[in-house]
Backbone of each chain as nested JSON, in Angstrom:
{
  "chains": [
    {"id": "A", "residues": [
      {"number": 1, "name": "MET", "atoms": {"N": [-32.447, -201.902, -86.274], "CA": [-33.47, -201.25, -87.076], "C": [-34.543, -200.647, -86.175]}},
      {"number": 2, "name": "LYS", "atoms": {"N": [-35.195, -199.64, -86.731], "CA": [-36.248, -198.975, -85.96], "C": [-37.599, -199.234, -86.606]}},
      {"number": 3, "name": "ALA", "atoms": {"N": [-38.614, -199.412, -85.792], "CA": [-39.975, -199.495, -86.308], "C": [-40.817, -198.485, -85.546]}},
      {"number": 4, "name": "ARG", "atoms": {"N": [-41.699, -197.83, -86.258], "CA": [-42.62, -196.896, -85.622], "C": [-44.021, -197.454, -85.744]}},
      {"number": 5, "name": "VAL", "atoms": {"N": [-44.713, -197.494, -84.639], "CA": [-46.074, -198.03, -84.627], "C": [-47.019, -196.906, -84.203]}},
      {"number": 6, "name": "TYR", "atoms": {"N": [-48.054, -196.703, -85.009], "CA": [-49.08, -195.71, -84.708], "C": [-50.352, -196.466, -84.376]}},
      {"number": 7, "name": "VAL", "atoms": {"N": [-50.88, -196.239, -83.204], "CA": [-52.118, -196.906, -82.788], "C": [-53.2, -195.84, -82.661]}},
      {"number": 8, "name": "THR", "atoms": {"N": [-54.283, -196.026, -83.394], "CA": [-55.38, -195.042, -83.362], "C": [-56.695, -195.745, -83.082]}},
      {"number": 9, "name": "LEU", "atoms": {"N": [-57.599, -195.032, -82.449], "CA": [-58.936, -195.58, -82.222], "C": [-59.667, -195.714, -83.552]}},
      {"number": 10, "name": "LYS", "atoms": {"N": [-60.441, -196.79, -83.699], "CA": [-61.229, -196.95, -84.916], "C": [-62.285, -195.854, -84.991]}},
      {"number": 11, "name": "PRO", "atoms": {"N": [-62.669, -195.473, -86.209], "CA": [-63.729, -194.477, -86.342], "C": [-64.987, -194.984, -85.644]}},
      {"number": 12, "name": "GLY", "atoms": {"N": [-65.66, -194.09, -84.947], "CA": [-66.891, -194.487, -84.26], "C": [-66.668, -194.845, -82.809]}},
      {"number": 13, "name": "VAL", "atoms": {"N": [-65.425, -195.16, -82.435], "CA": [-65.151, -195.458, -81.028], "C": [-65.015, -194.137, -80.277]}},
      {"number": 14, "name": "LEU", "atoms": {"N": [-65.739, -194.008, -79.181], "CA": [-65.688, -192.777, -78.397], "C": [-64.28, -192.533, -77.871]}},
      {"number": 15, "name": "ASP", "atoms": {"N": [-63.861, -191.272, -77.87], "CA": [-62.513, -190.918, -77.424], "C": [-62.616, -189.803, -76.383]}},
      {"number": 16, "name": "PRO", "atoms": {"N": [-62.887, -190.173, -75.119], "CA": [-63.073, -189.14, -74.084], "C": [-61.819, -188.286, -73.881]}},
      {"number": 17, "name": "GLN", "atoms": {"N": [-60.643, -188.9, -74.046], "CA": [-59.398, -188.153, -73.886], "C": [-59.277, -187.082, -74.979]}},
      {"number": 18, "name": "GLY", "atoms": {"N": [-59.643, -187.46, -76.2], "CA": [-59.634, -186.495, -77.3], "C": [-60.613, -185.355, -77.049]}},
      {"number": 19, "name": "ARG", "atoms": {"N": [-61.808, -185.701, -76.525], "CA": [-62.798, -184.668, -76.205], "C": [-62.258, -183.709, -75.154]}},
      {"number": 20, "name": "ALA", "atoms": {"N": [-61.597, -184.268, -74.159], "CA": [-61.039, -183.427, -73.09], "C": [-60.009, -182.458, -73.664]}},
      {"number": 21, "name": "ILE", "atoms": {"N": [-59.173, -182.958, -74.578], "CA": [-58.174, -182.084, -75.204], "C": [-58.866, -180.983, -75.993]}},
      {"number": 22, "name": "GLN", "atoms": {"N": [-59.912, -181.369, -76.741], "CA": [-60.642, -180.388, -77.546], "C": [-61.213, -179.27, -76.672]}},
      {"number": 23, "name": "HIS", "atoms": {"N": [-61.864, -179.657, -75.561], "CA": [-62.43, -178.641, -74.669], "C": [-61.333, -177.775, -74.065]}},
      {"number": 24, "name": "ALA", "atoms": {"N": [-60.232, -178.391, -73.702], "CA": [-59.141, -177.616, -73.097], "C": [-58.585, -176.611, -74.097]}},
      {"number": 25, "name": "LEU", "atoms": {"N": [-58.458, -177.027, -75.366], "CA": [-57.952, -176.093, -76.388], "C": [-58.923, -174.921, -76.546]}},
      {"number": 26, "name": "GLU", "atoms": {"N": [-60.24, -175.232, -76.55], "CA": [-61.229, -174.156, -76.663], "C": [-61.132, -173.211, -75.468]}},
      {"number": 27, "name": "ASN", "atoms": {"N": [-60.983, -173.784, -74.277], "CA": [-60.889, -172.945, -73.079], "C": [-59.63, -172.094, -73.073]}},
      {"number": 28, "name": "LEU", "atoms": {"N": [-58.592, -172.554, -73.764], "CA": [-57.363, -171.765, -73.868], "C": [-57.486, -170.676, -74.934]}},
      {"number": 29, "name": "GLY", "atoms": {"N": [-58.628, -170.666, -75.658], "CA": [-58.835, -169.599, -76.632], "C": [-58.511, -169.976, -78.072]}},
      {"number": 30, "name": "PHE", "atoms": {"N": [-58.199, -171.252, -78.321], "CA": [-57.923, -171.656, -79.7], "C": [-59.244, -171.926, -80.408]}},
      {"number": 31, "name": "GLY", "atoms": {"N": [-59.518, -171.195, -81.464], "CA": [-60.767, -171.374, -82.2], "C": [-60.618, -172.391, -83.32]}},
      {"number": 32, "name": "GLY", "atoms": {"N": [-61.765, -172.855, -83.814], "CA": [-61.739, -173.699, -85.007], "C": [-61.254, -175.11, -84.803]}},
      {"number": 33, "name": "VAL", "atoms": {"N": [-61.235, -175.576, -83.545], "CA": [-60.837, -176.954, -83.304], "C": [-62.09, -177.827, -83.438]}},
      {"number": 34, "name": "GLU", "atoms": {"N": [-62.172, -178.573, -84.535], "CA": [-63.408, -179.293, -84.85], "C": [-63.406, -180.73, -84.335]}},
      {"number": 35, "name": "GLY", "atoms": {"N": [-62.247, -181.239, -84.045], "CA": [-62.193, -182.598, -83.534], "C": [-60.781, -182.956, -83.117]}},
      {"number": 36, "name": "VAL", "atoms": {"N": [-60.681, -183.808, -82.105], "CA": [-59.365, -184.263, -81.64], "C": [-59.47, -185.754, -81.365]}},
      {"number": 37, "name": "ARG", "atoms": {"N": [-58.524, -186.509, -81.867], "CA": [-58.457, -187.939, -81.556], "C": [-57.061, -188.209, -81.024]}},
      {"number": 38, "name": "GLN", "atoms": {"N": [-56.999, -188.902, -79.893], "CA": [-55.678, -189.195, -79.351], "C": [-55.32, -190.655, -79.568]}},
      {"number": 39, "name": "GLY", "atoms": {"N": [-54.119, -190.875, -80.034], "CA": [-53.625, -192.231, -80.217], "C": [-52.276, -192.405, -79.556]}},
      {"number": 40, "name": "LYS", "atoms": {"N": [-51.646, -193.525, -79.858], "CA": [-50.339, -193.811, -79.285], "C": [-49.313, -193.92, -80.397]}},
      {"number": 41, "name": "PHE", "atoms": {"N": [-48.089, -193.596, -80.031], "CA": [-46.983, -193.641, -80.972], "C": [-45.873, -194.396, -80.258]}},
      {"number": 42, "name": "ILE", "atoms": {"N": [-45.479, -195.523, -80.811], "CA": [-44.502, -196.375, -80.125], "C": [-43.303, -196.591, -81.036]}},
      {"number": 43, "name": "GLU", "atoms": {"N": [-42.114, -196.273, -80.539], "CA": [-40.881, -196.503, -81.295], "C": [-40.2, -197.756, -80.76]}},
      {"number": 44, "name": "LEU", "atoms": {"N": [-39.962, -198.704, -81.664], "CA": [-39.303, -199.96, -81.283], "C": [-37.904, -199.975, -81.87]}},
      {"number": 45, "name": "GLU", "atoms": {"N": [-36.934, -200.327, -81.044], "CA": [-35.574, -200.552, -81.523], "C": [-35.396, -202.066, -81.569]}},
      {"number": 46, "name": "LEU", "atoms": {"N": [-35.268, -202.602, -82.796], "CA": [-35.301, -204.058, -82.975], "C": [-34.0, -204.559, -83.579]}},
      {"number": 47, "name": "ALA", "atoms": {"N": [-33.733, -205.849, -83.358], "CA": [-32.573, -206.474, -83.996], "C": [-32.745, -206.378, -85.508]}},
      {"number": 48, "name": "ASP", "atoms": {"N": [-31.641, -206.121, -86.222], "CA": [-31.721, -206.031, -87.686], "C": [-32.302, -207.313, -88.258]}},
      {"number": 49, "name": "GLY", "atoms": {"N": [-33.141, -207.153, -89.243], "CA": [-33.705, -208.32, -89.912], "C": [-34.973, -208.861, -89.271]}},
      {"number": 50, "name": "THR", "atoms": {"N": [-35.459, -208.194, -88.239], "CA": [-36.741, -208.625, -87.667], "C": [-37.811, -208.54, -88.754]}},
      {"number": 51, "name": "PRO", "atoms": {"N": [-38.501, -209.648, -89.037], "CA": [-39.466, -209.597, -90.138], "C": [-40.674, -208.747, -89.805]}},
      {"number": 52, "name": "ARG", "atoms": {"N": [-41.231, -208.172, -90.851], "CA": [-42.398, -207.321, -90.73], "C": [-43.565, -208.04, -90.044]}},
      {"number": 53, "name": "GLU", "atoms": {"N": [-43.722, -209.353, -90.351], "CA": [-44.826, -210.124, -89.773], "C": [-44.693, -210.186, -88.252]}},
      {"number": 54, "name": "SER", "atoms": {"N": [-43.446, -210.247, -87.799], "CA": [-43.19, -210.312, -86.371], "C": [-43.644, -209.012, -85.69]}},
      {"number": 55, "name": "ILE", "atoms": {"N": [-43.397, -207.892, -86.356], "CA": [-43.808, -206.598, -85.788], "C": [-45.337, -206.5, -85.776]}},
      {"number": 56, "name": "ASP", "atoms": {"N": [-45.964, -206.955, -86.86], "CA": [-47.428, -206.953, -86.9], "C": [-47.999, -207.803, -85.765]}},
      {"number": 57, "name": "GLU", "atoms": {"N": [-47.316, -208.905, -85.485], "CA": [-47.799, -209.786, -84.415], "C": [-47.66, -209.103, -83.047]}},
      {"number": 58, "name": "MET", "atoms": {"N": [-46.555, -208.362, -82.855], "CA": [-46.409, -207.6, -81.596], "C": [-47.591, -206.655, -81.425]}},
      {"number": 59, "name": "CYS", "atoms": {"N": [-47.998, -206.03, -82.531], "CA": [-49.114, -205.084, -82.466], "C": [-50.393, -205.808, -82.1]}},
      {"number": 60, "name": "ARG", "atoms": {"N": [-50.653, -206.928, -82.77], "CA": [-51.91, -207.634, -82.525], "C": [-51.963, -208.218, -81.122]}},
      {"number": 61, "name": "LYS", "atoms": {"N": [-50.787, -208.678, -80.608], "CA": [-50.797, -209.349, -79.317], "C": [-50.692, -208.386, -78.143]}},
      {"number": 62, "name": "LEU", "atoms": {"N": [-50.035, -207.25, -78.333], "CA": [-49.789, -206.392, -77.168], "C": [-50.058, -204.908, -77.403]}},
      {"number": 63, "name": "LEU", "atoms": {"N": [-49.539, -204.374, -78.5], "CA": [-49.499, -202.909, -78.605], "C": [-50.858, -202.288, -78.909]}},
      {"number": 64, "name": "ALA", "atoms": {"N": [-51.684, -203.002, -79.65], "CA": [-52.996, -202.46, -80.008], "C": [-54.083, -203.42, -79.56]}},
      {"number": 65, "name": "ASN", "atoms": {"N": [-55.203, -202.86, -79.183], "CA": [-56.406, -203.655, -78.922], "C": [-57.215, -203.62, -80.219]}},
      {"number": 66, "name": "THR", "atoms": {"N": [-57.102, -204.691, -80.994], "CA": [-57.647, -204.637, -82.359], "C": [-59.171, -204.633, -82.392]}},
      {"number": 67, "name": "VAL", "atoms": {"N": [-59.803, -204.816, -81.246], "CA": [-61.262, -204.687, -81.219], "C": [-61.651, -203.219, -81.46]}},
      {"number": 68, "name": "ILE", "atoms": {"N": [-60.898, -202.315, -80.852], "CA": [-61.264, -200.892, -80.94], "C": [-60.186, -200.024, -81.588]}},
      {"number": 69, "name": "GLU", "atoms": {"N": [-59.017, -200.611, -81.883], "CA": [-57.922, -199.787, -82.392], "C": [-57.363, -200.324, -83.708]}},
      {"number": 70, "name": "ASN", "atoms": {"N": [-56.924, -199.406, -84.551], "CA": [-56.151, -199.753, -85.738], "C": [-54.683, -199.481, -85.458]}},
      {"number": 71, "name": "PHE", "atoms": {"N": [-53.822, -200.171, -86.185], "CA": [-52.398, -199.833, -86.048], "C": [-51.751, -199.749, -87.42]}},
      {"number": 72, "name": "LYS", "atoms": {"N": [-50.692, -198.956, -87.485], "CA": [-49.919, -198.8, -88.719], "C": [-48.448, -198.941, -88.34]}},
      {"number": 73, "name": "VAL", "atoms": {"N": [-47.716, -199.692, -89.127], "CA": [-46.294, -199.911, -88.838], "C": [-45.457, -199.281, -89.939]}},
      {"number": 74, "name": "GLU", "atoms": {"N": [-44.44, -198.529, -89.528], "CA": [-43.465, -197.992, -90.491], "C": [-42.098, -198.493, -90.082]}},
      {"number": 75, "name": "VAL", "atoms": {"N": [-41.403, -199.117, -91.016], "CA": [-40.064, -199.599, -90.699], "C": [-39.057, -198.632, -91.31]}},
      {"number": 76, "name": "ALA", "atoms": {"N": [-38.137, -198.144, -90.477], "CA": [-37.161, -197.142, -90.966], "C": [-35.776, -197.77, -91.083]}}
    ]},
    {"id": "B", "residues": [
      {"number": 1, "name": "MET", "atoms": {"N": [-59.042, -178.896, -92.359], "CA": [-57.672, -179.388, -92.496], "C": [-57.319, -180.274, -91.3]}},
      {"number": 2, "name": "LYS", "atoms": {"N": [-56.394, -181.164, -91.557], "CA": [-55.975, -182.08, -90.5], "C": [-54.531, -181.786, -90.106]}},
      {"number": 3, "name": "ALA", "atoms": {"N": [-54.252, -181.883, -88.82], "CA": [-52.869, -181.782, -88.375], "C": [-52.577, -183.002, -87.512]}},
      {"number": 4, "name": "ARG", "atoms": {"N": [-51.392, -183.54, -87.674], "CA": [-50.978, -184.673, -86.852], "C": [-49.838, -184.225, -85.961]}},
      {"number": 5, "name": "VAL", "atoms": {"N": [-49.976, -184.508, -84.694], "CA": [-48.958, -184.098, -83.731], "C": [-48.363, -185.352, -83.094]}},
      {"number": 6, "name": "TYR", "atoms": {"N": [-47.051, -185.446, -83.138], "CA": [-46.336, -186.558, -82.518], "C": [-45.597, -186.012, -81.308]}},
      {"number": 7, "name": "VAL", "atoms": {"N": [-45.872, -186.567, -80.15], "CA": [-45.209, -186.112, -78.927], "C": [-44.343, -187.261, -78.419]}},
      {"number": 8, "name": "THR", "atoms": {"N": [-43.05, -186.989, -78.269], "CA": [-42.134, -188.049, -77.823], "C": [-41.322, -187.551, -76.636]}},
      {"number": 9, "name": "LEU", "atoms": {"N": [-40.94, -188.468, -75.779], "CA": [-40.074, -188.097, -74.659], "C": [-38.699, -187.707, -75.183]}},
      {"number": 10, "name": "LYS", "atoms": {"N": [-38.102, -186.696, -74.568], "CA": [-36.746, -186.311, -74.96], "C": [-35.773, -187.438, -74.636]}},
      {"number": 11, "name": "PRO", "atoms": {"N": [-34.698, -187.542, -75.424], "CA": [-33.709, -188.577, -75.113], "C": [-33.174, -188.354, -73.704]}},
      {"number": 12, "name": "GLY", "atoms": {"N": [-32.98, -189.43, -72.965], "CA": [-32.463, -189.311, -71.607], "C": [-33.549, -189.298, -70.555]}},
      {"number": 13, "name": "VAL", "atoms": {"N": [-34.787, -188.978, -70.952], "CA": [-35.883, -189.002, -69.989], "C": [-36.344, -190.447, -69.818]}},
      {"number": 14, "name": "LEU", "atoms": {"N": [-36.435, -190.895, -68.577], "CA": [-36.853, -192.267, -68.309], "C": [-38.26, -192.514, -68.838]}},
      {"number": 15, "name": "ASP", "atoms": {"N": [-38.487, -193.703, -69.382], "CA": [-39.782, -194.047, -69.955], "C": [-40.247, -195.385, -69.372]}},
      {"number": 16, "name": "PRO", "atoms": {"N": [-40.826, -195.349, -68.173], "CA": [-41.229, -196.609, -67.524], "C": [-42.272, -197.379, -68.331]}},
      {"number": 17, "name": "GLN", "atoms": {"N": [-43.153, -196.652, -69.036], "CA": [-44.16, -197.315, -69.842], "C": [-43.503, -198.084, -71.005]}},
      {"number": 18, "name": "GLY", "atoms": {"N": [-42.507, -197.448, -71.613], "CA": [-41.766, -198.117, -72.683], "C": [-41.045, -199.362, -72.17]}},
      {"number": 19, "name": "ARG", "atoms": {"N": [-40.451, -199.252, -70.964], "CA": [-39.771, -200.415, -70.361], "C": [-40.755, -201.542, -70.113]}},
      {"number": 20, "name": "ALA", "atoms": {"N": [-41.95, -201.188, -69.64], "CA": [-42.959, -202.209, -69.367], "C": [-43.351, -202.922, -70.657]}},
      {"number": 21, "name": "ILE", "atoms": {"N": [-43.503, -202.166, -71.739], "CA": [-43.835, -202.775, -73.035], "C": [-42.708, -203.71, -73.471]}},
      {"number": 22, "name": "GLN", "atoms": {"N": [-41.461, -203.238, -73.3], "CA": [-40.316, -204.059, -73.702], "C": [-40.307, -205.393, -72.959]}},
      {"number": 23, "name": "HIS", "atoms": {"N": [-40.506, -205.344, -71.637], "CA": [-40.516, -206.586, -70.852], "C": [-41.673, -207.479, -71.259]}},
      {"number": 24, "name": "ALA", "atoms": {"N": [-42.833, -206.866, -71.518], "CA": [-43.993, -207.665, -71.908], "C": [-43.735, -208.362, -73.244]}},
      {"number": 25, "name": "LEU", "atoms": {"N": [-43.112, -207.648, -74.189], "CA": [-42.803, -208.275, -75.481], "C": [-41.84, -209.441, -75.292]}},
      {"number": 26, "name": "GLU", "atoms": {"N": [-40.827, -209.256, -74.421], "CA": [-39.885, -210.353, -74.154], "C": [-40.613, -211.539, -73.536]}},
      {"number": 27, "name": "ASN", "atoms": {"N": [-41.493, -211.255, -72.594], "CA": [-42.237, -212.343, -71.947], "C": [-43.163, -213.068, -72.913]}},
      {"number": 28, "name": "LEU", "atoms": {"N": [-43.596, -212.37, -73.965], "CA": [-44.438, -213.015, -74.975], "C": [-43.603, -213.824, -75.97]}},
      {"number": 29, "name": "GLY", "atoms": {"N": [-42.282, -213.763, -75.827], "CA": [-41.417, -214.571, -76.679], "C": [-40.842, -213.837, -77.877]}},
      {"number": 30, "name": "PHE", "atoms": {"N": [-41.033, -212.533, -77.965], "CA": [-40.433, -211.781, -79.063], "C": [-38.981, -211.466, -78.722]}},
      {"number": 31, "name": "GLY", "atoms": {"N": [-38.062, -211.931, -79.548], "CA": [-36.643, -211.687, -79.289], "C": [-36.17, -210.428, -79.99]}},
      {"number": 32, "name": "GLY", "atoms": {"N": [-35.001, -209.948, -79.574], "CA": [-34.358, -208.846, -80.283], "C": [-34.989, -207.487, -80.084]}},
      {"number": 33, "name": "VAL", "atoms": {"N": [-35.8, -207.353, -79.031], "CA": [-36.371, -206.029, -78.761], "C": [-35.377, -205.26, -77.904]}},
      {"number": 34, "name": "GLU", "atoms": {"N": [-34.707, -204.285, -78.508], "CA": [-33.605, -203.61, -77.822], "C": [-34.044, -202.349, -77.091]}},
      {"number": 35, "name": "GLY", "atoms": {"N": [-35.168, -201.826, -77.459], "CA": [-35.641, -200.626, -76.772], "C": [-37.03, -200.262, -77.24]}},
      {"number": 36, "name": "VAL", "atoms": {"N": [-37.796, -199.668, -76.338], "CA": [-39.146, -199.222, -76.669], "C": [-39.351, -197.852, -76.035]}},
      {"number": 37, "name": "ARG", "atoms": {"N": [-39.868, -196.911, -76.808], "CA": [-40.237, -195.6, -76.277], "C": [-41.681, -195.346, -76.662]}},
      {"number": 38, "name": "GLN", "atoms": {"N": [-42.466, -194.963, -75.685], "CA": [-43.864, -194.678, -76.003], "C": [-44.119, -193.19, -76.04]}},
      {"number": 39, "name": "GLY", "atoms": {"N": [-44.802, -192.771, -77.076], "CA": [-45.187, -191.375, -77.195], "C": [-46.661, -191.246, -77.478]}},
      {"number": 40, "name": "LYS", "atoms": {"N": [-47.075, -190.034, -77.813], "CA": [-48.485, -189.79, -78.104], "C": [-48.632, -189.333, -79.55]}},
      {"number": 41, "name": "PHE", "atoms": {"N": [-49.783, -189.634, -80.089], "CA": [-50.091, -189.279, -81.466], "C": [-51.467, -188.63, -81.426]}},
      {"number": 42, "name": "ILE", "atoms": {"N": [-51.55, -187.367, -81.81], "CA": [-52.805, -186.626, -81.689], "C": [-53.213, -186.103, -83.062]}},
      {"number": 43, "name": "GLU", "atoms": {"N": [-54.428, -186.442, -83.471], "CA": [-54.959, -185.943, -84.739], "C": [-55.91, -184.792, -84.462]}},
      {"number": 44, "name": "LEU", "atoms": {"N": [-55.644, -183.662, -85.066], "CA": [-56.492, -182.478, -84.882], "C": [-57.242, -182.196, -86.173]}},
      {"number": 45, "name": "GLU", "atoms": {"N": [-58.54, -181.986, -86.053], "CA": [-59.343, -181.526, -87.194], "C": [-59.564, -180.041, -86.975]}},
      {"number": 46, "name": "LEU", "atoms": {"N": [-58.971, -179.215, -87.848], "CA": [-58.953, -177.767, -87.612], "C": [-59.651, -177.034, -88.74]}},
      {"number": 47, "name": "ALA", "atoms": {"N": [-60.113, -175.819, -88.442], "CA": [-60.681, -174.971, -89.484], "C": [-59.613, -174.715, -90.547]}},
      {"number": 48, "name": "ASP", "atoms": {"N": [-60.028, -174.714, -91.816], "CA": [-59.074, -174.464, -92.894], "C": [-58.368, -173.133, -92.669]}},
      {"number": 49, "name": "GLY", "atoms": {"N": [-57.099, -173.099, -92.953], "CA": [-56.346, -171.864, -92.842], "C": [-55.793, -171.598, -91.458]}},
      {"number": 50, "name": "THR", "atoms": {"N": [-55.972, -172.543, -90.528], "CA": [-55.352, -172.367, -89.205], "C": [-53.835, -172.286, -89.401]}},
      {"number": 51, "name": "PRO", "atoms": {"N": [-53.211, -171.197, -88.925], "CA": [-51.778, -171.059, -89.193], "C": [-50.937, -172.054, -88.391]}},
      {"number": 52, "name": "ARG", "atoms": {"N": [-49.836, -172.422, -88.988], "CA": [-48.911, -173.369, -88.388], "C": [-48.465, -172.918, -86.996]}},
      {"number": 53, "name": "GLU", "atoms": {"N": [-48.273, -171.59, -86.834], "CA": [-47.808, -171.075, -85.535], "C": [-48.848, -171.352, -84.447]}},
      {"number": 54, "name": "SER", "atoms": {"N": [-50.117, -171.323, -84.852], "CA": [-51.181, -171.565, -83.9], "C": [-51.14, -173.025, -83.422]}},
      {"number": 55, "name": "ILE", "atoms": {"N": [-50.845, -173.95, -84.329], "CA": [-50.746, -175.365, -83.962], "C": [-49.543, -175.586, -83.037]}},
      {"number": 56, "name": "ASP", "atoms": {"N": [-48.428, -174.92, -83.388], "CA": [-47.239, -175.035, -82.526], "C": [-47.556, -174.529, -81.116]}},
      {"number": 57, "name": "GLU", "atoms": {"N": [-48.357, -173.467, -81.045], "CA": [-48.697, -172.908, -79.74], "C": [-49.579, -173.878, -78.944]}},
      {"number": 58, "name": "MET", "atoms": {"N": [-50.51, -174.564, -79.64], "CA": [-51.323, -175.585, -78.959], "C": [-50.416, -176.637, -78.336]}},
      {"number": 59, "name": "CYS", "atoms": {"N": [-49.381, -177.018, -79.075], "CA": [-48.453, -178.041, -78.57], "C": [-47.723, -177.537, -77.345]}},
      {"number": 60, "name": "ARG", "atoms": {"N": [-47.208, -176.302, -77.438], "CA": [-46.426, -175.776, -76.321], "C": [-47.291, -175.545, -75.088]}},
      {"number": 61, "name": "LYS", "atoms": {"N": [-48.544, -175.133, -75.297], "CA": [-49.394, -174.797, -74.155], "C": [-50.109, -175.993, -73.553]}},
      {"number": 62, "name": "LEU", "atoms": {"N": [-50.42, -176.999, -74.36], "CA": [-51.257, -178.088, -73.841], "C": [-50.777, -179.482, -74.208]}},
      {"number": 63, "name": "LEU", "atoms": {"N": [-50.474, -179.697, -75.483], "CA": [-50.322, -181.084, -75.941], "C": [-49.015, -181.72, -75.484]}},
      {"number": 64, "name": "ALA", "atoms": {"N": [-47.97, -180.921, -75.374], "CA": [-46.672, -181.471, -74.978], "C": [-46.16, -180.743, -73.745]}},
      {"number": 65, "name": "ASN", "atoms": {"N": [-45.465, -181.464, -72.906], "CA": [-44.741, -180.852, -71.795], "C": [-43.312, -180.649, -72.28]}},
      {"number": 66, "name": "THR", "atoms": {"N": [-43.011, -179.406, -72.688], "CA": [-41.744, -179.192, -73.391], "C": [-40.513, -179.303, -72.491]}},
      {"number": 67, "name": "VAL", "atoms": {"N": [-40.729, -179.458, -71.2], "CA": [-39.581, -179.707, -70.319], "C": [-39.017, -181.101, -70.605]}},
      {"number": 68, "name": "ILE", "atoms": {"N": [-39.915, -182.066, -70.824], "CA": [-39.458, -183.448, -71.002], "C": [-39.849, -184.054, -72.36]}},
      {"number": 69, "name": "GLU", "atoms": {"N": [-40.629, -183.313, -73.146], "CA": [-41.108, -183.898, -74.405], "C": [-40.79, -183.013, -75.611]}},
      {"number": 70, "name": "ASN", "atoms": {"N": [-40.55, -183.667, -76.73], "CA": [-40.463, -182.99, -78.015], "C": [-41.771, -183.194, -78.77]}},
      {"number": 71, "name": "PHE", "atoms": {"N": [-42.074, -182.29, -79.683], "CA": [-43.24, -182.523, -80.529], "C": [-42.9, -182.235, -81.982]}},
      {"number": 72, "name": "LYS", "atoms": {"N": [-43.644, -182.896, -82.853], "CA": [-43.495, -182.697, -84.291], "C": [-44.886, -182.543, -84.87]}},
      {"number": 73, "name": "VAL", "atoms": {"N": [-45.059, -181.548, -85.746], "CA": [-46.367, -181.292, -86.343], "C": [-46.297, -181.587, -87.838]}},
      {"number": 74, "name": "GLU", "atoms": {"N": [-47.294, -182.319, -88.322], "CA": [-47.436, -182.55, -89.769], "C": [-48.806, -182.045, -90.177]}},
      {"number": 75, "name": "VAL", "atoms": {"N": [-48.848, -181.158, -91.157], "CA": [-50.131, -180.661, -91.631], "C": [-50.467, -181.378, -92.931]}},
      {"number": 76, "name": "ALA", "atoms": {"N": [-51.67, -181.985, -92.967], "CA": [-52.048, -182.77, -94.155], "C": [-53.088, -181.997, -94.956]}}
    ]}
  ]
}
């Protein structure tokens, strides 16, 4: 089975990487870019039947820093 | 308007970061982790009416390295 994990910075947490992307897009001539936030996208290939709680625990223990990041899990 | 961009390594491209995550999960005691691929997830806040082609161009010019990465755009 496959699981997709999306890790995003919590609102209010500064995102210097996102700012850098925003400035670079403006410098390339793209107008109307009002904000950019960069996160992580992790695809896990797991043994069939891995429980959802187990995936959430992977996120809390390793994949996301829950102090500053949110995560979302999609099981496909 | 919001656009979400998912950037993933093309199949066959080595992903040392994904391997490191896989080993770390195993060391934490999570079984059955058969593979991990790490990608990027970028949220763009754009002026309303920004055409889809313009977002694709941002990906090709800056957000993704199309030699080794694929990208997917979702407009919300």
